[in-house]
C-alpha positions in Angstrom: -3.9 -19.6 -2.3 -5.1 -18.8 1.2 -4.1 -21.4 3.7 -6.7 -20.1 6.3 -3.9 -20.2 8.9 -4.1 -17.0 11.0 -3.7 -18.1 14.6 -2.7 -14.7 16.0 -5.3 -12.7 14.0 -8.1 -15.0 15.0 -7.5 -14.4 18.7 -7.7 -10.6 18.3 -11.2 -9.6 19.0 -10.3 -6.0 20.1 -7.3 -3.8 20.5 -7.0 -5.1 24.1 -6.1 -8.5 22.8 -3.4 -7.0 20.7 -1.8 -5.5 23.8 -1.4 -9.0 25.3 1.2 -9.8 22.7 4.9 -9.2 23.3 6.6 -6.7 21.1 8.7 -9.5 19.7 5.6 -11.2 18.5 4.3 -8.2 16.5 6.3 -8.8 13.3 4.8 -12.2 13.0 1.3 -10.7 13.4 2.1 -8.2 10.7 3.0 -11.0 8.3 -0.3 -12.7 9.0 -2.1 -9.5 8.4 -0.4 -9.0 5.0 -1.3 -12.6 3.9 -4.9 -11.9 4.8 -4.9 -8.6 3.0 -3.6 -10.1 -0.2 -6.1 -12.9 -0.1 -9.1 -10.7 0.7 -8.4 -8.1 -1.9 -7.7 -10.8 -4.5 -11.2 -12.1 -4.0 -13.1 -8.8 -3.4 -11.0 -6.2 -5.1 -10.1 -3.0 -3.3 -7.1 -0.9 -2.2 -4.2 -3.3 -1.8 -1.0 -1.3 -2.0 -2.0 1.4 0.4 -3.1 -1.2 3.0 0.1 -3.3 2.7 2.2 -0.2 3.3 0.7 0.8 6.7 0.5 -2.6 8.5 3.2 -1.9 11.0 2.0 1.7 11.6 -1.5 0.5 12.3 -0.4 -2.3 14.6 1.8 0.1 16.5 -0.9 2.7 16.9 -3.3 0.2 18.4 -0.5 -1.2 20.6 0.3 2.2 22.1 -3.1 3.9 22.2 -6.4 2.8 23.5 -9.0 2.9 20.7 -11.8 4.0 20.8 -11.0 6.2 23.8 -8.1 7.5 21.9 -9.5 8.6 18.5 -7.8 7.6 15.2 -8.9 9.6 12.2 -7.9 8.2 8.8 -7.3 10.4 5.8 -9.2 9.1 2.7 -9.5 5.8 4.7 -8.7 3.4 1.9 -5.8 2.1 4.1 -7.9 1.1 7.1 -8.3 -2.6 6.4 -5.8 -3.6 9.1 -7.5 -1.2 11.5 -10.7 -3.0 10.9 -9.2 -6.4 11.5 -7.8 -5.2 14.9 -11.0 -3.6 16.1 -13.4 -6.5 16.3 -14.1 -6.9 12.6 -11.7 -9.6 11.5 -14.4 -12.2 11.4 -16.2 -10.1 8.7 -13.2 -8.9 6.7 -14.0 -11.3 3.9 -17.2 -9.3 3.4 -15.4 -6.0 2.7 -16.9 -4.1 -0.2 -19.6 -6.7 -0.7 -23.3 -5.9 -0.5 -24.2 -5.8 3.2 -20.6 -6.3 4.3 -17.9 -4.0 5.7 -17.2 -0.8 3.9 -13.8 -0.3 2.3 -13.6 3.0 4.2 -14.0 4.1 7.8 -17.7 4.4 8.7 -18.9 5.6 12.0 -22.0 3.3 11.9 -19.7 0.3 11.7 -17.6 0.7 14.8 -16.9 3.1 17.7 -13.3 2.7 16.6 -14.0 4.5 13.3 -13.9 8.0 14.9 -14.6 9.8 11.6 -15.9 8.7 8.2 -13.7 9.4 5.2 -13.4 8.7 1.4 -11.9 11.9 0.1 -8.4 13.2 1.0 -6.9 15.9 3.2 -9.7 15.9 5.8 -8.1 14.1 8.7 -6.2 16.9 10.4 -9.2 19.3 10.5 -11.6 16.5 11.7 -9.1 15.3 14.3 -8.6 18.8 15.6 -12.4 19.2 16.0 -12.5 16.0 17.9 -9.5 17.0 20.1 -11.0 20.4 20.9 -14.3 18.8 21.8 -12.5 16.4 24.2 -10.7 19.3 25.7 -13.9 21.2 26.3 -15.4 18.1 28.0 -12.3 17.5 30.2 -11.3 14.4 28.3 -7.5 13.9 28.3 -7.4 11.1 25.7 -5.3 11.4 22.6 -6.4 12.1 19.0 -4.4 10.9 16.1 -4.7 12.0 12.5 -3.2 9.6 10.0 -2.4 11.3 6.7 -0.4 10.3 3.6 2.0 12.5 1.7 -0.4 12.5 -1.3 -3.2 13.9 0.9 -0.8 16.5 2.1 -0.9 18.1 -1.3 -4.5 19.1 -0.7 -5.0 22.6 0.7 -7.4 21.5 3.4 -4.6 19.7 5.1 -2.7 22.9 5.5 -5.7 24.7 6.8 -5.8 22.0 9.5 -2.1 22.2 10.2 -2.3 26.0 10.5 -4.9 25.7 13.3 -3.6 22.5 14.9 -0.2 24.0 15.7 -1.8 26.1 18.4 -3.3 23.0 20.2 -1.6 22.3 23.5 -1.1 18.5 23.8 -2.5 15.0 23.1 -2.7 15.8 19.4 -0.6 13.7 17.0 -0.3 13.7 13.2 1.2 10.6 11.6 2.5 11.4 8.1 2.7 8.2 6.1 5.3 9.1 3.5 5.4 6.5 0.7 6.3 9.1 -2.0 3.0 8.3 -3.8 -0.7 9.0 -3.8 -2.0 7.0 -6.8 0.3 8.6 -9.3 3.7 9.9 -8.3 3.4 12.9 -6.0 4.1 16.3 -7.5 4.9 19.7 -6.2 6.9 21.4 -3.5 5.7 19.3 -0.6 7.1 16.0 -1.7 10.4 17.7 -2.4 10.3 19.1 1.1 9.7 15.7 2.6 12.5 14.2 0.7 14.9 16.7 2.1 14.0 16.3 5.8 16.5 14.3 7.8 16.4 14.5 11.6 17.5 11.8 14.0 14.6 10.0 15.7 17.0 8.9 18.4 17.9 12.5 19.2 14.3 13.6 19.3 13.2 10.7 21.5 16.2 11.2 23.9 15.5 15.0 24.0 11.8 14.4 24.9 12.8 12.0 27.7 15.4 14.4 29.1 12.9 17.2 29.1 10.4 15.1 31.1 13.1 14.2 33.7 14.4 17.8 34.1 10.9 19.3 34.3 10.3 17.3 37.5 13.3 18.8 39.3 11.9 21.1 42.0 12.2 24.9 41.5 14.9 24.8 38.8 13.7 22.1 36.4 11.0 23.9 34.4 12.9 27.2 34.0 16.1 25.3 33.0 14.2 23.4 30.3 12.6 26.6 29.0 15.9 28.4 28.9 17.5 25.4 27.2 14.7 25.3 24.6 15.1 29.0 23.8 18.9 28.6 23.4 18.4 25.5 21.2 15.9 27.2 18.9 18.1 30.3 18.6 21.1 28.1 17.7 19.1 25.9 15.3 18.0 29.0 13.4 21.5 30.2 13.1 22.9 26.9 11.9 20.0 25.5 9.7 16.4 26.1 8.8 13.6 24.4 10.7 11.3 22.3 8.7 7.8 23.2 7.6 6.0 21.3 10.4 8.0 22.9 13.1 7.1 26.3 11.6 3.4 25.3 12.0 4.1 24.7 15.7 4.5 21.0 15.7 7.2 18.9 17.4 8.7 16.9 14.5 9.8 13.3 15.0 11.3 11.6 12.0 11.9 10.3 9.6 11.3 6.9 11.1 11.2 3.6 9.3 7.5 2.8 9.1 8.2 -0.9 8.7 10.4 -1.2 11.8 7.8 -1.9 14.5 10.1 -1.1 17.5 11.1 2.2 15.9 7.5 3.2 15.3 6.6 2.2 18.9 9.3 4.4 20.3 8.2 7.4 18.2 4.6 6.9 19.3 5.5 6.6 23.0 7.7 9.7 22.8 4.8 11.6 21.1 2.4 10.5 23.7 4.2 12.5 26.4 5.1 15.6 24.4 3.4 18.8 25.6 2.6 20.1 22.2 1.2 18.8 18.9 3.5 16.2 17.3 4.0 15.2 13.7 5.6 11.8 13.2 7.1 11.4 9.8 7.1 7.7 8.9 8.6 6.5 5.6 7.0 3.4 4.1 6.9 1.3 0.9 3.5 1.2 -0.9 2.6 -2.4 -1.5 5.1 -3.7 1.1 5.4 -7.5 1.2 3.8 -8.4 -2.1 6.2 -8.1 -5.0 3.7 -7.3 -7.8 2.3 -4.4 -5.7 5.7 -3.1 -4.7 6.8 -3.2 -8.4 3.6 -1.5 -9.6 1.9 0.4 -6.8 -0.2 2.4 -9.3 -2.0 -0.6 -10.6 -2.4 -2.1 -7.1 -3.6 1.1 -5.5 -7.2 0.2 -6.3 -7.6 -3.1 -8.1 -10.3 -5.6 -9.0 -10.0 -9.3 -8.4 -6.6 -10.7 -9.3 -4.5 -13.9 -9.4 -2.3 -14.0 -6.3 0.5 -16.0 -7.9 0.9 -13.7 -10.9 -0.7 -10.5 -9.8 -2.6 -10.4 -13.1 -6.2 -9.0 -13.0 -8.9 -11.6 -13.7 -10.7 -9.4 -16.2 -9.5 -7.0 -18.9 -11.7 -4.7 -21.0 -11.8 -1.3 -22.6 -13.2 1.5 -20.6 -14.7 5.0 -20.9 -11.5 6.3 -19.3 -9.3 4.7 -21.9 -11.6 6.1 -24.7 -11.4 9.6 -23.1 -7.6 9.4 -23.0 -7.3 8.3 -26.6 -9.7 11.0 -27.8 -7.7 13.6 -25.8 -4.6 12.6 -27.7 -6.3 12.9 -31.0 -7.7 16.3 -30.2 -4.3 17.5 -28.9 -2.7 16.5 -32.2 -5.0 18.9 -34.0 -5.1 21.7 -31.4 -1.9 22.9 -29.8 -3.8 24.9 -27.2 -5.4 21.9 -25.7 -4.1 21.1 -22.2 -5.0 18.2 -19.8 -5.2 18.6 -16.1 -5.5 15.9 -13.4 -5.6 15.9 -9.6 -3.3 13.0 -9.0 -5.4 10.7 -11.2 -3.3 10.4 -14.4 -3.8 6.6 -14.6 -7.4 6.5 -13.4 -8.6 9.1 -15.9 -6.8 7.6 -18.8 -4.2 10.4 -19.3 -1.0 8.3 -19.2 -0.4 8.4 -22.9 -1.3 12.1 -23.1 1.3 12.9 -20.4 3.9 11.1 -22.5 3.0 12.6 -25.9 2.2 16.1 -24.7 4.3 16.6 -21.7 4.4 20.4 -21.8 0.6 20.5 -21.9 -0.1 18.0 -19.2 -0.5 19.2 -15.6 -0.8 17.0 -12.5 -1.6 19.4 -9.7 -1.8 16.8 -6.9 -4.9 16.1 -4.8 -6.2 19.7 -5.2 -9.4 19.8 -7.2 -10.2 23.4 -6.1 -6.8 24.5 -7.4 -7.2 22.5 -10.6 -10.4 24.3 -11.6 -9.0 27.8 -10.8 -5.7 26.9 -12.5 -7.8 25.7 -15.6 -9.7 29.0 -15.5 -6.4 30.9 -15.5 -5.3 28.9 -18.6 -8.7 29.6 -20.3 -8.4 33.3 -19.6 -5.3 33.3 -21.8 -6.9 31.6 -24.7 -5.7 28.1 -23.9 -8.1 25.1 -24.0 -7.9 23.3 -20.6 -9.6 19.9 -20.0 -9.8 18.8 -16.4 -10.3 15.1 -16.0 -11.8 14.3 -12.6 -13.9 11.7 -10.9 -17.5 12.8 -10.3 -17.2 12.3 -6.6 -14.1 14.5 -6.3 -15.5 17.3 -8.5 -17.8 18.1 -5.5 -14.8 19.6 -3.8 -14.5 22.4 -6.4 -18.1 23.7 -6.5 -17.1 27.2 -5.4 -14.4 27.4 -8.1 -16.7 26.1 -10.8 -19.1 29.0 -10.0 -16.8 31.8 -9.1 -13.7 31.2 -11.3 -15.1 29.5 -14.3 -18.8 30.1 -15.0 -19.2 33.6 -13.7 -16.4 34.7 -16.0 -17.8 32.7 -18.9 -14.4 31.0 -19.4 -14.3 28.0 -21.8 -13.0 25.0 -19.9 -14.0 21.4 -20.2 -14.6 18.9 -17.4 -14.1 15.2 -18.2 -16.3 13.8 -15.4 -15.2 10.2 -14.9 -17.0 7.6 -12.7 -20.3 9.4 -13.2 -23.3 7.5 -11.8 -23.2 4.5 -9.5 -19.7 3.3 -8.9 -20.5 0.2 -6.8 -18.2 -1.2 -4.1 -16.5 2.1 -3.0 -19.8 3.2 -1.6 -21.4 6.4 -0.3 -18.4 8.8 -0.6 -17.6 7.7 -4.1 -20.9 7.4 -5.9 -20.9 9.8 -8.9 -24.6 10.8 -8.5 -24.3 14.5 -7.5 -22.4 16.0 -10.4 -25.5 16.6 -12.6 -27.4 18.4 -9.8 -24.3 20.5 -9.1 -23.6 21.4 -12.7 -27.2 21.8 -13.6 -27.5 24.6 -11.0 -24.7 26.7 -12.6 -25.5 29.2 -15.4 -23.4 29.2 -18.6 -22.8 25.5 -18.3 -23.2 22.7 -21.0 -23.4 19.0 -20.0 -23.1 16.0 -22.2 -23.8 12.5 -20.9 -23.0 9.9 -23.7 -23.9 6.2 -23.5 -21.4 4.7 -26.0 -17.7 5.3 -26.8 -18.4 6.9 -30.2 -20.8 9.4 -28.4 -18.1 10.1 -25.9 -15.6 10.9 -28.7 -18.1 13.2 -30.4 -19.2 14.9 -27.2 -15.7 15.6 -26.2 -14.8 17.0 -29.6 -17.9 19.2 -29.5 -17.1 20.3 -26.0 -13.6 21.4 -27.0 -14.3 22.8 -30.5 -17.9 24.0 -30.6 -19.0 24.9 -27.1 -18.4 28.0 -25.0 -18.3 28.5 -21.3 -18.0 25.7 -18.7 -18.7 22.4 -20.4 -18.8 18.9 -18.9 -18.7 15.5 -20.5 -19.7 12.9 -18.0 -19.3 9.1 -18.4 -19.4 6.0 -16.1 -16.8 3.7 -14.9 -16.1 0.5 -16.9 -17.0 -0.7 -20.3 -19.8 0.5 -22.6 -23.1 -1.4 -22.3 -24.8 -3.5 -25.0 -26.0 -1.7 -28.1 -29.1 -2.7 -30.1 -28.2 -3.8 -33.6 -30.6 -1.3 -35.2 -29.5 1.7 -33.1 -27.2 3.6 -35.5 -28.5 7.2 -35.6 -26.8 8.6 -32.5 -26.9 12.4 -32.1 -25.0 14.4 -29.4 -28.2 16.4 -28.7 -30.9 13.7 -28.6 -32.0 10.6 -30.5 -35.4 9.0 -30.9 -35.3 5.2 -30.8 -38.5 3.2 -31.6 -41.9 4.0 -32.9 -42.7 7.7 -32.3 -46.4 6.8 -32.3 -46.0 4.4 -29.3 -48.3 4.8 -26.4 -45.5 5.4 -23.9 -42.2 7.3 -23.9 -39.1 6.5 -21.9 -36.7 9.4 -21.4 -33.2 8.8 -20.1 -29.5 9.5 -20.7 -26.1 8.0 -20.2 -25.7 4.2 -19.8 -29.3 3.8 -18.7 -30.3 4.0 -22.4 -29.0 0.4 -22.7 -31.3 -0.7 -19.8 -34.2 1.2 -21.4 -33.7 -0.7 -24.6 -34.0 -4.0 -22.7 -37.1 -2.8 -20.9 -38.6 -1.8 -24.3 -38.3 -5.3 -25.6 -39.7 -6.8 -22.3 -42.7 -4.5 -22.6 -43.3 -5.4 -26.3 -43.4 -9.1 -25.2 -46.5 -8.2 -23.1 -48.1 -6.0 -25.8 -46.9 -2.6 -24.6 -45.1 -0.5 -27.2 -42.7 2.1 -25.9 -40.5 4.7 -27.6 -37.2 5.9 -26.1 -36.0 9.5 -26.1 -32.3 9.3 -25.5 -30.7 12.6 -24.4 -27.0 13.1 -24.8 -26.7 16.8 -24.3 -28.6 17.1 -21.0 -28.0 20.8 -20.4 -29.4 22.8 -22.1 -32.1 20.4 -23.2 -32.9 20.7 -26.9 -36.3 22.4 -27.3 -37.1 19.9 -30.1 -36.7 17.0 -27.6 -39.2 18.6 -25.2 -41.6 19.2 -28.1 -41.4 15.6 -29.1 -42.1 14.4 -25.6 -45.0 16.8 -25.0 -47.0 14.8 -27.6 -47.2 11.7 -25.5 -49.8 10.9 -22.9 -47.5 8.9 -20.7 -43.8 9.9 -20.1 -41.4 8.3 -17.7 -38.0 9.7 -17.0 -35.3 7.4 -15.6 -32.2 9.2 -14.2 -29.0 7.7 -12.6 -28.6 10.7 -10.4 -30.3 12.7 -7.7 -33.9 13.6 -8.4 -33.6 17.0 -6.7 -32.1 19.4 -9.1 -31.7 16.7 -11.8 -32.5 16.7 -15.5 -35.8 14.9 -15.0 -37.3 17.9 -13.1 -36.0 20.3 -15.7 -37.5 18.2 -18.5 -40.8 18.1 -16.7 -40.8 21.9 -16.5 -40.0 22.2 -20.2 -42.8 20.0 -21.4 -45.3 21.6 -19.0 -44.6 25.0 -20.6 -45.5 23.4 -23.9 -48.9 22.4 -22.6 -48.2 18.8 -21.7 -51.2 17.5 -19.7 -50.4 13.7 -19.6 -48.9 11.5 -16.9 -45.3 12.3 -16.1 -43.3 10.1 -13.7 -39.7 10.3 -12.5 -37.6 7.4 -11.2 -34.3 8.8 -9.9 -32.3 8.7 -6.7 -34.3 10.2 -3.9 -32.9 11.9 -0.8 -30.5 9.1 0.2 -26.9 8.0 0.0 -26.2 4.8 -1.9 -24.3 2.1 0.1 -21.5 -0.1 -1.4 -22.6 -2.9 -3.6 -22.1 -4.0 -7.2 -23.4 -1.6 -9.8 -26.0 -4.1 -10.9 -27.3 -4.6 -7.4 -27.6 -0.9 -6.7 -29.3 -0.1 -10.0 -31.8 -3.0 -9.4 -32.6 -1.7 -5.9 -33.2 1.8 -7.3 -35.4 0.3 -10.1 -33.0 1.8 -12.7 -32.2 -1.4 -14.4 -34.3 -3.1 -17.2 -36.4 -5.1 -14.8 -37.2 -2.0 -12.7 -38.1 0.0 -15.7 -40.3 -2.8 -17.0 -42.1 -3.2 -13.6 -42.9 0.5 -13.5 -43.8 1.0 -17.2 -46.1 -2.0 -17.2 -48.5 -0.5 -14.7 
């Protein structure tokens, strides 16, 4: 239970208030922050383990630097809850991820202290470098800090940023939060490299201090330091290899204990006065301070409401992700060429059991969606059957690879597009509303969008066994919606539900079919009969589905995706070619981003729920 006792936090209205505290008082503040984090996420859901792991690092950053003059750029941003509390938003932290409340990620519109918006990984170093270069051009000598986790460091964009940032002169700091995990356990060469790095923080801090003192000695100081540096580098190369970050041009400080506030403060102060870009390697524990999260950081990475005393979620249900994973196991049993690929999302995409049963055919490539698609294309070119399970929002990162490496070469690979459609509380950067428009624009592509679990199983089996070329099976987050008792004839191309001689036709796909069924009953209660054309294979559209729709006078297409480039526009074109001359109307997502809120709230606002459909169809 929350005892509402946060005397130190309540007095921090800005980072300036934090600086009024003594260093000896900071550990107590960190404990208050942890208690508040646990209570808030237990009520609202959100990212608990990542936030618990960076409390001391965040406090230390704001104690040493002057935000917002000094810019802090978060990678992914799911670990920014403490940052929000310390930058004037503590009084609203209870609204985080709620409709109209604080976002669970950095948002520039929320605060000047959110220097750059985030939601996807590996962006911080590139963005921070752009900010730092702009400051330099304007004569601004303030610092820029990129805060990145070891999981995000598996993404290629992070290395593009490092490659360019190593040439920057000063006032540029990268803090590497090394907790040995992203969501799943980190994989690949980079985590192994981090594990092997051992350099004394005391030595590095002392060296920086000595260099500052010697440089101030008239005439001989600077030449002496430069000569000493050249000798040191020569000797180091002879004795042992430098680490990766030094090869990129960074001064490397670490590893430091990311939960020792004084050690972190010392490292930050040393970095502040180093005349080259600095990387501070901080080792932390994901879920620090809450035993259930420390024991199971995967489950507590992103979690719904839970009981604080036990750590148990307050709701349990089957999900599309679980259904997908079970179907993958069944298909792999029959097909020894089938492989599963994930970009650090084994648990979230339901592939845990597959990874256990078919270890040799399971590939976690880290947070590297672009690599995942091209890797899958390579597998497909050798007659394997790759299936890449990926969140809709993250698939956006691999558009070039989908076109160039998969579709152009007509290679058969399957995308399991999880979290398709509105995803609710994670907000703008995570809404799965762009995948249809993206995939719809690519030739040689087939897209399925099932509503129910049995349709997901059939669609995935058809995608693997019957289709050719790039094929996607997209499905939403959570459990399947209600199913009408008399709806039994489900087809993976299209299904007609209701009286085909009705005066009005509703066309839709995915989980909106369930909302359309409710709207159909509401319309019948006021004397309006409607038929529903339910699409499951949405690209290519079955010609028979278009012919059926062309016989109606009033057709309304409801789509849980972007209108521009979506299926509704394609369907309109198809029926017009067949001579349709009736009234055709589209309700879809217009040219906007969808803010964070519950799925039901967002769908209602967009008129994509039963009430919205009813209000439109009744006119």
